[in-house]
All heavy atoms as TSV, in Angstrom:
chain	resi	resn	atom	element	x	y	z
A	1	MET	N	N	119.073	41.779	59.760
A	1	MET	CA	C	120.004	42.629	60.373
A	1	MET	C	C	120.718	43.513	59.288
A	1	MET	O	O	120.988	42.958	58.198
A	1	MET	CB	C	121.076	41.752	61.111
A	1	MET	CG	C	122.168	42.726	61.687
A	1	MET	SD	S	123.304	41.863	62.745
A	1	MET	CE	C	122.485	41.962	64.276
A	2	TYR	N	N	120.953	44.736	59.612
A	2	TYR	CA	C	121.598	45.629	58.698
A	2	TYR	C	C	123.114	45.667	59.064
A	2	TYR	O	O	123.504	45.351	60.116
A	2	TYR	CB	C	120.973	47.015	58.868
A	2	TYR	CG	C	119.547	47.158	58.561
A	2	TYR	CD1	C	118.609	47.231	59.626
A	2	TYR	CD2	C	119.062	47.059	57.270
A	2	TYR	CE1	C	117.295	47.295	59.255
A	2	TYR	CE2	C	117.716	47.161	56.998
A	2	TYR	CZ	C	116.848	47.231	57.947
A	2	TYR	OH	O	115.481	47.273	57.717
A	3	ASP	N	N	123.931	46.222	58.092
A	3	ASP	CA	C	125.316	46.384	58.392
A	3	ASP	C	C	125.496	47.741	59.126
A	3	ASP	O	O	126.276	47.755	60.077
A	3	ASP	CB	C	126.109	46.453	57.068
A	3	ASP	CG	C	126.047	45.184	56.270
A	3	ASP	OD1	O	126.128	44.121	56.907
A	3	ASP	OD2	O	125.967	45.240	55.075
A	4	LEU	N	N	124.788	48.681	58.828
A	4	LEU	CA	C	124.784	50.020	59.408
A	4	LEU	C	C	123.472	50.636	59.469
A	4	LEU	O	O	122.629	50.625	58.500
A	4	LEU	CB	C	125.722	50.868	58.578
A	4	LEU	CG	C	125.860	52.364	58.851
A	4	LEU	CD1	C	126.490	52.588	60.204
A	4	LEU	CD2	C	126.673	53.080	57.761
A	5	ILE	N	N	123.193	51.293	60.566
A	5	ILE	CA	C	121.958	52.227	60.694
A	5	ILE	C	C	122.488	53.613	61.209
A	5	ILE	O	O	123.169	53.631	62.172
A	5	ILE	CB	C	120.937	51.683	61.590
A	5	ILE	CG1	C	120.448	50.289	61.163
A	5	ILE	CG2	C	119.814	52.693	61.731
A	5	ILE	CD1	C	119.376	49.713	62.172
A	6	ILE	N	N	122.213	54.587	60.377
A	6	ILE	CA	C	122.482	55.973	60.793
A	6	ILE	C	C	121.196	56.528	61.264
A	6	ILE	O	O	120.233	56.534	60.597
A	6	ILE	CB	C	123.018	56.755	59.593
A	6	ILE	CG1	C	124.231	56.047	58.968
A	6	ILE	CG2	C	123.389	58.180	60.049
A	6	ILE	CD1	C	124.677	56.657	57.646
A	7	ARG	N	N	121.177	56.923	62.567
A	7	ARG	CA	C	119.877	57.218	63.227
A	7	ARG	C	C	119.774	58.721	63.484
A	7	ARG	O	O	120.683	59.400	63.968
A	7	ARG	CB	C	119.720	56.499	64.478
A	7	ARG	CG	C	119.691	54.957	64.409
A	7	ARG	CD	C	119.183	54.362	65.603
A	7	ARG	NE	N	119.136	52.884	65.482
A	7	ARG	CZ	C	118.152	52.180	64.975
A	7	ARG	NH1	N	117.071	52.807	64.510
A	7	ARG	NH2	N	118.182	50.901	64.864
A	8	GLY	N	N	118.536	59.218	63.206
A	8	GLY	CA	C	118.157	60.556	63.641
A	8	GLY	C	C	118.729	61.729	62.928
A	8	GLY	O	O	118.772	62.835	63.500
A	9	GLY	N	N	119.223	61.550	61.695
A	9	GLY	CA	C	119.769	62.686	60.990
A	9	GLY	C	C	118.688	63.451	60.251
A	9	GLY	O	O	117.597	62.981	60.079
A	10	THR	N	N	119.032	64.621	59.770
A	10	THR	CA	C	118.164	65.338	58.961
A	10	THR	C	C	118.409	64.940	57.524
A	10	THR	O	O	119.507	65.230	56.954
A	10	THR	CB	C	118.372	66.931	59.079
A	10	THR	OG1	O	118.168	67.250	60.443
A	10	THR	CG2	C	117.498	67.707	58.143
A	11	VAL	N	N	117.398	64.290	56.913
A	11	VAL	CA	C	117.593	63.661	55.595
A	11	VAL	C	C	117.174	64.677	54.550
A	11	VAL	O	O	116.004	65.256	54.567
A	11	VAL	CB	C	116.782	62.426	55.457
A	11	VAL	CG1	C	116.756	61.879	54.005
A	11	VAL	CG2	C	117.344	61.358	56.372
A	12	VAL	N	N	118.026	64.976	53.583
A	12	VAL	CA	C	117.765	65.779	52.389
A	12	VAL	C	C	118.037	64.779	51.260
A	12	VAL	O	O	119.174	64.448	50.975
A	12	VAL	CB	C	118.653	66.974	52.323
A	12	VAL	CG1	C	118.392	67.785	50.980
A	12	VAL	CG2	C	118.494	67.841	53.504
A	13	ASP	N	N	116.944	64.366	50.521
A	13	ASP	CA	C	117.100	63.288	49.555
A	13	ASP	C	C	117.254	63.750	48.100
A	13	ASP	O	O	117.373	62.890	47.174
A	13	ASP	CB	C	116.021	62.344	49.683
A	13	ASP	CG	C	114.587	62.854	49.369
A	13	ASP	OD1	O	114.575	63.998	48.797
A	13	ASP	OD2	O	113.625	62.206	49.685
A	14	GLY	N	N	117.276	65.015	47.831
A	14	GLY	CA	C	117.470	65.513	46.481
A	14	GLY	C	C	116.301	65.450	45.570
A	14	GLY	O	O	116.336	65.818	44.437
A	15	THR	N	N	115.129	65.052	46.119
A	15	THR	CA	C	113.893	65.036	45.364
A	15	THR	C	C	113.116	66.367	45.341
A	15	THR	O	O	112.158	66.517	44.654
A	15	THR	CB	C	112.926	63.958	45.830
A	15	THR	OG1	O	112.509	64.264	47.176
A	15	THR	CG2	C	113.635	62.577	45.843
A	16	GLY	N	N	113.540	67.292	46.194
A	16	GLY	CA	C	112.786	68.547	46.361
A	16	GLY	C	C	111.834	68.469	47.522
A	16	GLY	O	O	111.248	69.439	47.915
A	17	ALA	N	N	111.644	67.283	48.210
A	17	ALA	CA	C	110.819	67.177	49.351
A	17	ALA	C	C	111.522	67.913	50.470
A	17	ALA	O	O	112.699	68.053	50.537
A	17	ALA	CB	C	110.679	65.710	49.672
A	18	PRO	N	N	110.689	68.332	51.505
A	18	PRO	CA	C	111.268	69.054	52.681
A	18	PRO	C	C	112.203	68.022	53.413
A	18	PRO	O	O	112.035	66.892	53.428
A	18	PRO	CB	C	110.106	69.400	53.474
A	18	PRO	CG	C	108.888	69.295	52.596
A	18	PRO	CD	C	109.233	68.280	51.544
A	19	ALA	N	N	113.234	68.684	54.026
A	19	ALA	CA	C	114.161	67.903	54.889
A	19	ALA	C	C	113.342	67.276	55.981
A	19	ALA	O	O	112.411	67.892	56.510
A	19	ALA	CB	C	115.229	68.806	55.446
A	20	ARG	N	N	113.766	66.081	56.521
A	20	ARG	CA	C	113.061	65.437	57.540
A	20	ARG	C	C	113.892	64.624	58.388
A	20	ARG	O	O	115.055	64.242	57.903
A	20	ARG	CB	C	111.862	64.559	57.046
A	20	ARG	CG	C	112.451	63.353	56.186
A	20	ARG	CD	C	111.316	62.635	55.560
A	20	ARG	NE	N	111.796	61.325	54.980
A	20	ARG	CZ	C	112.417	61.185	53.844
A	20	ARG	NH1	N	112.791	62.200	53.146
A	20	ARG	NH2	N	112.740	59.939	53.375
A	21	THR	N	N	113.614	64.421	59.624
A	21	THR	CA	C	114.444	63.572	60.513
A	21	THR	C	C	114.107	62.143	60.198
A	21	THR	O	O	112.926	61.704	60.148
A	21	THR	CB	C	114.130	63.846	61.968
A	21	THR	OG1	O	114.365	65.233	62.220
A	21	THR	CG2	C	114.917	62.947	62.923
A	22	ALA	N	N	115.149	61.315	59.974
A	22	ALA	CA	C	114.948	59.889	59.629
A	22	ALA	C	C	116.176	59.141	59.898
A	22	ALA	O	O	117.309	59.652	60.128
A	22	ALA	CB	C	114.567	59.806	58.148
A	23	ASP	N	N	116.064	57.831	59.762
A	23	ASP	CA	C	117.171	56.871	59.805
A	23	ASP	C	C	117.519	56.433	58.451
A	23	ASP	O	O	116.645	56.402	57.499
A	23	ASP	CB	C	116.804	55.695	60.686
A	23	ASP	CG	C	116.294	56.099	62.040
A	23	ASP	OD1	O	116.767	57.053	62.669
A	23	ASP	OD2	O	115.444	55.297	62.591
A	24	VAL	N	N	118.713	55.938	58.230
A	24	VAL	CA	C	119.181	55.398	56.942
A	24	VAL	C	C	119.824	54.048	57.207
A	24	VAL	O	O	120.720	54.004	58.025
A	24	VAL	CB	C	120.151	56.318	56.239
A	24	VAL	CG1	C	120.588	55.624	54.963
A	24	VAL	CG2	C	119.491	57.647	55.844
A	25	ALA	N	N	119.309	52.959	56.628
A	25	ALA	CA	C	119.835	51.614	56.897
A	25	ALA	C	C	120.591	51.197	55.653
A	25	ALA	O	O	120.175	51.395	54.518
A	25	ALA	CB	C	118.695	50.641	57.184
A	26	VAL	N	N	121.756	50.559	55.890
A	26	VAL	CA	C	122.638	50.057	54.765
A	26	VAL	C	C	122.894	48.607	54.962
A	26	VAL	O	O	123.190	48.128	56.055
A	26	VAL	CB	C	123.980	50.788	54.843
A	26	VAL	CG1	C	124.905	50.354	53.731
A	26	VAL	CG2	C	123.764	52.330	54.721
A	27	ARG	N	N	122.788	47.834	53.821
A	27	ARG	CA	C	123.152	46.438	53.879
A	27	ARG	C	C	123.880	46.142	52.561
A	27	ARG	O	O	123.494	46.543	51.478
A	27	ARG	CB	C	121.847	45.555	53.935
A	27	ARG	CG	C	122.218	44.058	53.980
A	27	ARG	CD	C	120.936	43.197	53.975
A	27	ARG	NE	N	120.115	43.467	55.085
A	27	ARG	CZ	C	118.749	43.747	54.961
A	27	ARG	NH1	N	118.192	43.818	53.817
A	27	ARG	NH2	N	118.080	43.967	56.061
A	28	ASP	N	N	125.017	45.460	52.699
A	28	ASP	CA	C	125.886	45.054	51.496
A	28	ASP	C	C	126.255	46.335	50.684
A	28	ASP	O	O	126.244	46.240	49.449
A	28	ASP	CB	C	125.131	44.046	50.652
A	28	ASP	CG	C	124.936	42.713	51.386
A	28	ASP	OD1	O	125.854	42.405	52.207
A	28	ASP	OD2	O	123.976	42.063	51.135
A	29	GLY	N	N	126.507	47.473	51.329
A	29	GLY	CA	C	126.962	48.628	50.637
A	29	GLY	C	C	125.824	49.403	49.940
A	29	GLY	O	O	126.118	50.409	49.245
A	30	LEU	N	N	124.583	49.033	50.144
A	30	LEU	CA	C	123.453	49.764	49.522
A	30	LEU	C	C	122.482	50.288	50.541
A	30	LEU	O	O	122.242	49.622	51.597
A	30	LEU	CB	C	122.654	48.797	48.570
A	30	LEU	CG	C	123.471	48.201	47.389
A	30	LEU	CD1	C	122.585	47.154	46.687
A	30	LEU	CD2	C	123.931	49.277	46.468
A	31	ILE	N	N	121.941	51.407	50.311
A	31	ILE	CA	C	120.908	52.016	51.127
A	31	ILE	C	C	119.670	51.187	50.903
A	31	ILE	O	O	119.183	51.091	49.762
A	31	ILE	CB	C	120.635	53.478	50.791
A	31	ILE	CG1	C	121.873	54.351	51.138
A	31	ILE	CG2	C	119.394	54.013	51.589
A	31	ILE	CD1	C	121.805	55.725	50.664
A	32	VAL	N	N	119.095	50.572	51.938
A	32	VAL	CA	C	117.930	49.694	51.726
A	32	VAL	C	C	116.657	50.215	52.452
A	32	VAL	O	O	115.597	49.741	52.147
A	32	VAL	CB	C	118.200	48.250	52.278
A	32	VAL	CG1	C	119.297	47.605	51.336
A	32	VAL	CG2	C	118.726	48.254	53.742
A	33	GLU	N	N	116.832	51.206	53.292
A	33	GLU	CA	C	115.684	51.802	53.943
A	33	GLU	C	C	115.948	53.162	54.427
A	33	GLU	O	O	117.031	53.435	54.937
A	33	GLU	CB	C	115.255	50.871	55.144
A	33	GLU	CG	C	113.871	51.196	55.676
A	33	GLU	CD	C	113.443	50.198	56.682
A	33	GLU	OE1	O	114.017	49.102	56.781
A	33	GLU	OE2	O	112.489	50.536	57.397
A	34	VAL	N	N	115.051	54.115	54.264
A	34	VAL	CA	C	115.095	55.475	54.789
A	34	VAL	C	C	113.778	55.723	55.405
A	34	VAL	O	O	112.693	55.544	54.880
A	34	VAL	CB	C	115.368	56.524	53.616
A	34	VAL	CG1	C	115.410	57.872	54.194
A	34	VAL	CG2	C	116.683	56.220	52.917
A	35	GLY	N	N	113.846	56.219	56.672
A	35	GLY	CA	C	112.598	56.498	57.434
A	35	GLY	C	C	112.806	56.125	58.861
A	35	GLY	O	O	113.977	56.115	59.372
A	36	ARG	N	N	111.806	55.601	59.510
A	36	ARG	CA	C	111.991	55.026	60.900
A	36	ARG	C	C	112.401	53.600	60.733
A	36	ARG	O	O	111.626	52.744	60.257
A	36	ARG	CB	C	110.698	55.155	61.622
A	36	ARG	CG	C	110.919	54.649	63.105
A	36	ARG	CD	C	109.645	54.680	63.876
A	36	ARG	NE	N	109.846	53.938	65.137
A	36	ARG	CZ	C	109.987	54.485	66.315
A	36	ARG	NH1	N	109.894	55.829	66.418
A	36	ARG	NH2	N	110.140	53.736	67.348
A	37	VAL	N	N	113.612	53.259	61.021
A	37	VAL	CA	C	114.227	51.994	60.848
A	37	VAL	C	C	114.166	51.187	62.173
A	37	VAL	O	O	114.810	51.678	63.115
A	37	VAL	CB	C	115.620	52.033	60.280
A	37	VAL	CG1	C	116.173	50.589	60.206
A	37	VAL	CG2	C	115.631	52.732	58.916
A	38	ASP	N	N	113.412	50.107	62.197
A	38	ASP	CA	C	113.392	49.215	63.358
A	38	ASP	C	C	114.447	48.113	63.050
A	38	ASP	O	O	114.638	47.766	61.881
A	38	ASP	CB	C	112.016	48.662	63.573
A	38	ASP	CG	C	111.061	49.727	64.088
A	38	ASP	OD1	O	111.469	50.625	64.788
A	38	ASP	OD2	O	109.881	49.687	63.589
A	39	GLY	N	N	114.943	47.473	63.984
A	39	GLY	CA	C	115.886	46.411	63.823
A	39	GLY	C	C	117.226	46.651	64.381
A	39	GLY	O	O	117.434	47.727	64.935
A	40	THR	N	N	118.174	45.810	64.103
A	40	THR	CA	C	119.513	45.913	64.592
A	40	THR	C	C	120.513	45.979	63.453
A	40	THR	O	O	120.171	45.709	62.343
A	40	THR	CB	C	119.879	44.729	65.494
A	40	THR	OG1	O	119.760	43.552	64.701
A	40	THR	CG2	C	118.894	44.665	66.646
A	41	ALA	N	N	121.742	46.409	63.869
A	41	ALA	CA	C	122.756	46.558	62.862
A	41	ALA	C	C	124.089	46.220	63.528
A	41	ALA	O	O	124.248	46.258	64.700
A	41	ALA	CB	C	122.815	47.895	62.258
A	42	HIS	N	N	125.044	45.783	62.683
A	42	HIS	CA	C	126.433	45.585	63.253
A	42	HIS	C	C	127.014	46.859	63.802
A	42	HIS	O	O	127.809	46.781	64.717
A	42	HIS	CB	C	127.326	44.976	62.148
A	42	HIS	CG	C	126.874	43.659	61.631
A	42	HIS	ND1	N	127.005	42.459	62.410
A	42	HIS	CD2	C	126.356	43.262	60.510
A	42	HIS	CE1	C	126.567	41.467	61.710
A	42	HIS	NE2	N	126.119	41.949	60.512
A	43	ARG	N	N	126.590	47.946	63.217
A	43	ARG	CA	C	127.109	49.256	63.571
A	43	ARG	C	C	125.939	50.299	63.545
A	43	ARG	O	O	125.189	50.309	62.582
A	43	ARG	CB	C	128.271	49.665	62.697
A	43	ARG	CG	C	128.880	50.977	63.084
A	43	ARG	CD	C	130.184	51.271	62.308
A	43	ARG	NE	N	130.712	52.590	62.609
A	43	ARG	CZ	C	131.119	53.436	61.689
A	43	ARG	NH1	N	131.248	53.096	60.407
A	43	ARG	NH2	N	131.586	54.651	62.060
A	44	SER	N	N	125.923	51.140	64.517
A	44	SER	CA	C	124.947	52.205	64.541
A	44	SER	C	C	125.590	53.495	64.866
A	44	SER	O	O	126.482	53.621	65.664
A	44	SER	CB	C	123.914	51.894	65.623
A	44	SER	OG	O	122.855	52.868	65.664
A	45	VAL	N	N	125.169	54.528	64.091
A	45	VAL	CA	C	125.746	55.903	64.291
A	45	VAL	C	C	124.631	56.906	64.638
A	45	VAL	O	O	123.580	56.913	63.980
A	45	VAL	CB	C	126.447	56.314	62.964
A	45	VAL	CG1	C	126.991	57.755	63.140
A	45	VAL	CG2	C	127.554	55.379	62.608
A	46	ASP	N	N	124.868	57.702	65.648
A	46	ASP	CA	C	123.878	58.740	66.047
A	46	ASP	C	C	124.170	59.956	65.195
A	46	ASP	O	O	125.288	60.601	65.302
A	46	ASP	CB	C	124.084	59.054	67.534
A	46	ASP	CG	C	123.084	60.190	68.015
A	46	ASP	OD1	O	122.268	60.636	67.175
A	46	ASP	OD2	O	123.221	60.564	69.151
A	47	ALA	N	N	123.243	60.379	64.410
A	47	ALA	CA	C	123.476	61.532	63.449
A	47	ALA	C	C	122.594	62.716	63.861
A	47	ALA	O	O	122.434	63.643	63.047
A	47	ALA	CB	C	123.123	61.069	62.037
A	48	GLU	N	N	122.164	62.773	65.070
A	48	GLU	CA	C	121.393	63.891	65.541
A	48	GLU	C	C	122.150	65.233	65.373
A	48	GLU	O	O	123.339	65.285	65.668
A	48	GLU	CB	C	120.974	63.731	66.978
A	48	GLU	CG	C	120.114	64.875	67.481
A	48	GLU	CD	C	119.664	64.699	68.934
A	48	GLU	OE1	O	119.857	63.612	69.492
A	48	GLU	OE2	O	119.098	65.677	69.511
A	49	GLY	N	N	121.550	66.213	64.670
A	49	GLY	CA	C	122.248	67.434	64.436
A	49	GLY	C	C	122.990	67.443	63.129
A	49	GLY	O	O	123.600	68.503	62.802
A	50	LEU	N	N	123.042	66.346	62.461
A	50	LEU	CA	C	123.786	66.238	61.268
A	50	LEU	C	C	122.874	66.071	59.991
A	50	LEU	O	O	121.726	65.671	60.150
A	50	LEU	CB	C	124.739	65.000	61.283
A	50	LEU	CG	C	125.799	65.065	62.359
A	50	LEU	CD1	C	126.573	63.726	62.474
A	50	LEU	CD2	C	126.724	66.263	62.271
A	51	THR	N	N	123.353	66.371	58.846
A	51	THR	CA	C	122.565	66.259	57.634
A	51	THR	C	C	122.948	65.048	56.894
A	51	THR	O	O	124.145	64.818	56.673
A	51	THR	CB	C	122.692	67.544	56.722
A	51	THR	OG1	O	122.329	68.666	57.474
A	51	THR	CG2	C	121.848	67.414	55.487
A	52	LEU	N	N	121.947	64.167	56.442
A	52	LEU	CA	C	122.194	63.008	55.702
A	52	LEU	C	C	121.732	63.227	54.248
A	52	LEU	O	O	120.615	63.723	54.075
A	52	LEU	CB	C	121.525	61.830	56.297
A	52	LEU	CG	C	121.827	61.451	57.762
A	52	LEU	CD1	C	120.927	60.317	58.219
A	52	LEU	CD2	C	123.284	61.121	57.887
A	53	THR	N	N	122.563	62.868	53.321
A	53	THR	CA	C	122.129	63.045	51.891
A	53	THR	C	C	122.179	61.699	51.167
A	53	THR	O	O	123.202	61.503	50.390
A	53	THR	CB	C	122.926	64.094	51.168
A	53	THR	OG1	O	124.327	63.807	51.298
A	53	THR	CG2	C	122.690	65.477	51.758
A	54	PRO	N	N	121.410	60.708	51.506
A	54	PRO	CA	C	121.623	59.376	50.954
A	54	PRO	C	C	121.517	59.389	49.485
A	54	PRO	O	O	120.648	59.922	48.852
A	54	PRO	CB	C	120.417	58.606	51.596
A	54	PRO	CG	C	119.385	59.620	52.048
A	54	PRO	CD	C	120.219	60.854	52.321
A	55	GLY	N	N	122.493	58.768	48.908
A	55	GLY	CA	C	122.521	58.577	47.415
A	55	GLY	C	C	123.088	59.745	46.694
A	55	GLY	O	O	123.273	59.785	45.465
A	56	PHE	N	N	123.465	60.865	47.429
A	56	PHE	CA	C	123.971	62.076	46.770
A	56	PHE	C	C	125.394	61.897	46.360
A	56	PHE	O	O	126.211	61.293	47.179
A	56	PHE	CB	C	123.847	63.198	47.754
A	56	PHE	CG	C	124.380	64.522	47.187
A	56	PHE	CD1	C	123.617	65.366	46.425
A	56	PHE	CD2	C	125.653	64.986	47.554
A	56	PHE	CE1	C	124.111	66.494	45.931
A	56	PHE	CE2	C	126.187	66.081	47.005
A	56	PHE	CZ	C	125.350	66.958	46.120
A	57	VAL	N	N	125.775	62.221	45.202
A	57	VAL	CA	C	127.090	62.143	44.754
A	57	VAL	C	C	127.598	63.527	44.332
A	57	VAL	O	O	126.972	64.238	43.575
A	57	VAL	CB	C	127.237	61.223	43.493
A	57	VAL	CG1	C	128.627	61.211	42.969
A	57	VAL	CG2	C	126.741	59.857	43.741
A	58	ASP	N	N	128.723	63.925	45.020
A	58	ASP	CA	C	129.298	65.283	44.642
A	58	ASP	C	C	130.198	65.126	43.517
A	58	ASP	O	O	131.193	64.428	43.524
A	58	ASP	CB	C	130.069	65.700	45.945
A	58	ASP	CG	C	130.706	67.110	45.680
A	58	ASP	OD1	O	130.414	67.701	44.662
A	58	ASP	OD2	O	131.299	67.573	46.683
A	59	VAL	N	N	129.743	65.730	42.435
A	59	VAL	CA	C	130.537	65.643	41.121
A	59	VAL	C	C	131.513	66.826	41.050
A	59	VAL	O	O	132.083	67.025	39.949
A	59	VAL	CB	C	129.586	65.606	39.910
A	59	VAL	CG1	C	128.828	64.329	39.944
A	59	VAL	CG2	C	128.678	66.817	39.909
A	60	HIS	N	N	131.669	67.610	42.024
A	60	HIS	CA	C	132.632	68.665	42.018
A	60	HIS	C	C	134.048	68.206	41.767
A	60	HIS	O	O	134.458	67.198	42.302
A	60	HIS	CB	C	132.637	69.490	43.355
A	60	HIS	CG	C	133.758	70.507	43.400
A	60	HIS	ND1	N	133.696	71.743	42.793
A	60	HIS	CD2	C	134.938	70.456	44.001
A	60	HIS	CE1	C	134.770	72.354	43.014
A	60	HIS	NE2	N	135.593	71.603	43.726
A	61	THR	N	N	134.797	68.852	40.952
A	61	THR	CA	C	136.151	68.518	40.617
A	61	THR	C	C	136.935	69.755	40.337
A	61	THR	O	O	136.394	70.713	39.898
A	61	THR	CB	C	136.246	67.554	39.418
A	61	THR	OG1	O	137.646	67.224	39.234
A	61	THR	CG2	C	135.648	68.098	38.172
A	62	THR	N	N	138.213	69.742	40.602
A	62	THR	CA	C	139.085	70.825	40.212
A	62	THR	C	C	139.873	70.466	38.942
A	62	THR	O	O	140.739	71.160	38.513
A	62	THR	CB	C	140.070	71.154	41.306
A	62	THR	OG1	O	140.810	69.957	41.650
A	62	THR	CG2	C	139.356	71.622	42.541
A	63	SER	N	N	139.444	69.340	38.256
A	63	SER	CA	C	140.143	68.964	37.079
A	63	SER	C	C	139.806	69.965	35.943
A	63	SER	O	O	138.733	70.495	35.804
A	63	SER	CB	C	139.586	67.586	36.630
A	63	SER	OG	O	140.065	67.227	35.355
A	64	THR	N	N	140.839	70.170	35.035
A	64	THR	CA	C	140.619	70.978	33.944
A	64	THR	C	C	139.994	70.279	32.744
A	64	THR	O	O	139.598	70.870	31.745
A	64	THR	CB	C	141.927	71.606	33.448
A	64	THR	OG1	O	142.814	70.568	33.073
A	64	THR	CG2	C	142.593	72.458	34.576
A	65	GLY	N	N	140.045	68.965	32.834
A	65	GLY	CA	C	139.495	68.146	31.706
A	65	GLY	C	C	140.538	68.031	30.610
A	65	GLY	O	O	140.226	67.426	29.567
A	66	ARG	N	N	141.698	68.526	30.780
A	66	ARG	CA	C	142.725	68.426	29.752
A	66	ARG	C	C	143.674	67.280	30.037
A	66	ARG	O	O	143.944	66.945	31.208
A	66	ARG	CB	C	143.637	69.711	29.754
A	66	ARG	CG	C	142.838	70.979	29.334
A	66	ARG	CD	C	143.760	72.162	29.319
A	66	ARG	NE	N	143.008	73.358	28.953
A	66	ARG	CZ	C	142.584	74.158	29.848
A	66	ARG	NH1	N	142.688	73.911	31.044
A	66	ARG	NH2	N	141.911	75.274	29.455
A	67	PRO	N	N	144.152	66.609	28.995
A	67	PRO	CA	C	145.103	65.532	29.203
A	67	PRO	C	C	146.415	66.125	29.882
A	67	PRO	O	O	146.721	67.250	29.701
A	67	PRO	CB	C	145.428	65.029	27.846
A	67	PRO	CG	C	144.280	65.541	26.977
A	67	PRO	CD	C	143.837	66.809	27.657
A	68	PRO	N	N	147.185	65.291	30.565
A	68	PRO	CA	C	148.444	65.711	31.187
A	68	PRO	C	C	149.378	66.315	30.154
A	68	PRO	O	O	149.442	65.847	28.996
A	68	PRO	CB	C	149.009	64.479	31.799
A	68	PRO	CG	C	147.905	63.576	31.948
A	68	PRO	CD	C	146.912	63.885	30.857
A	69	GLY	N	N	150.000	67.377	30.545
A	69	GLY	CA	C	151.019	67.981	29.608
A	69	GLY	C	C	150.395	69.126	28.734
A	69	GLY	O	O	151.243	69.826	28.099
A	70	ILE	N	N	149.105	69.282	28.728
A	70	ILE	CA	C	148.539	70.377	27.937
A	70	ILE	C	C	148.430	71.579	28.825
A	70	ILE	O	O	147.820	71.494	29.909
A	70	ILE	CB	C	147.175	69.965	27.480
A	70	ILE	CG1	C	147.215	68.680	26.621
A	70	ILE	CG2	C	146.460	71.100	26.642
A	70	ILE	CD1	C	147.966	68.735	25.370
A	71	PRO	N	N	149.048	72.735	28.481
A	71	PRO	CA	C	149.015	73.886	29.340
A	71	PRO	C	C	147.568	74.420	29.543
A	71	PRO	O	O	146.768	74.281	28.634
A	71	PRO	CB	C	149.836	74.931	28.555
A	71	PRO	CG	C	150.206	74.337	27.282
A	71	PRO	CD	C	149.799	72.942	27.271
A	72	THR	N	N	147.323	75.029	30.674
A	72	THR	CA	C	146.008	75.670	30.985
A	72	THR	C	C	145.883	77.054	30.370
A	72	THR	O	O	146.812	77.699	30.072
A	72	THR	CB	C	145.803	75.672	32.503
A	72	THR	OG1	O	146.827	76.411	33.123
A	72	THR	CG2	C	145.709	74.316	33.039
């Protein structure tokens, strides 16, 4: 059993592969399966019409990288 299954989203995995419709299964805070996921989960989310980017981390920041007190 999974903790979470996100079903039917458009998966963009960051590898350069074309986007595809797939499910994403999560167990213990980790993505354990991407594709057609059979089985049950404590929670299931319908992601039809939404984009899933499993493992993607947005590193965008508005930080200046300066220590506090240093003028910009």
